[in-house]
Steps between C-alpha positions, in 0.01 A plus 500: 500500500557123515614335179202404287467153345450657158715703265382833364683663212363846431560621146369755256168482323141410589537122469538270801559124485409294807569133579323437830503118481860468384635411845561168672661600832311484831587613853714255694233461770252370240705226338416222745132593504431422134332176403623566146848431366710771336426334167123507558514869586714581199249343267240761590742793494598703193874455446667709227233772503751723678737461205233631263448825688840630394428536130147634511537792743776710654317485834487147639362340815615140555381310808726228646262372771274206415129538450473215754614745766283787383315536170519860386240441230223419748302728732654556844255260666595219258870574458614202711380159381341338805279233342538266201231686310724809517783318322385270217391235748846474659547451873750780560566474875560215743302711744354849476770763563468706817375856508847654531619314191197608298542861609865497388398375155226761470743777598693409186178537304439846644860604438483386139190700419639802682815484285298447183271792581802732518644375172175535310417839650839620379410380150177697513677810627762481227309364200131534576429130456668160500469141381586204724591169338398249767694190387398146593504142374261209536501120499328307223585139588326477835385139467857370497837520323405236242139607458375677188543875485204716601275578200657790303158652431458571871868564576661764279877530499457852630191610690454875540280572801306822469193415706613714792573816300295768329531335157340788311741758640809295416381321184778648288770377739349151524458466124851630425653256749307199371566589136876542552529178703288302251705614201842430646703223334567267791754248370323465169140519616252741656345480845139421579408816696145542626315709754318380814483134398680339794541794739345844528762664720560482874508729799796707381301610195197584714715693748652710224157582363379600848805708586559658158164491319586776254870440451591133551473212253592147614541217249498157666715289267496122555732279294418133482803303619603381153840661575580240768401159630255588775551167678883487504557878485744449212520829307514528123742792467433574133127537573560715809731733309259522206210591729713778645558637149131467418409707805764757414339530156179628662670792673506741205135450393375534859698820557370643172137443602564632849641820355190544282277450804698770680454746216128429475461586870 
């Protein structure tokens, strides 16, 4: 098997943390085709989400390839951004990539979901069910670096997307996660955590529901980029580390609920 552009750490327990937009790398043959600079691409990626996977679950999937090569949180037919409307109005390519280039990107997509299928099936076989923490981040200063912040009412610090899952089946898991994250002391304050305000969950969540309707719960977790400057990419290490601890704090409550669900079935 060729080396994959993602790292999979398989550990014990029914929790899996995934950072599918963590990566920035692209294939060498693509670099001269982009109309975007490295900096422009980085702004729409989710740096540091890979770091957060390590505290929240013993099984981690961290992707190193950029979403501008292939977006693993979109359906197969939309996984490569071909038009500005696919990518926040950005002109991604100097000219449309050829068929061979697109096919190579989509092979990565197929390989990723094949690998993920095996990991999650193993969780079902061993534990009966699993929870995936699908970790992301989002921009909230889109107008410009000196523009006002996006309205907090419409842009929670943490958006939990549950629109693509069977909410009634997994209500206990969702509520335990939100409660634990909301109560955590994050450098002297608590986080604004809300559900389905900014995002409702992407293709990964829908795929998990389709493939594992009885046994798989996917929480799409989107952190507003208050932990970095989204225009310069400057990180705020104390915030990044604190978010990691906040996520780790949710692990026990989620496992407790998951165990109760197992006993009830």
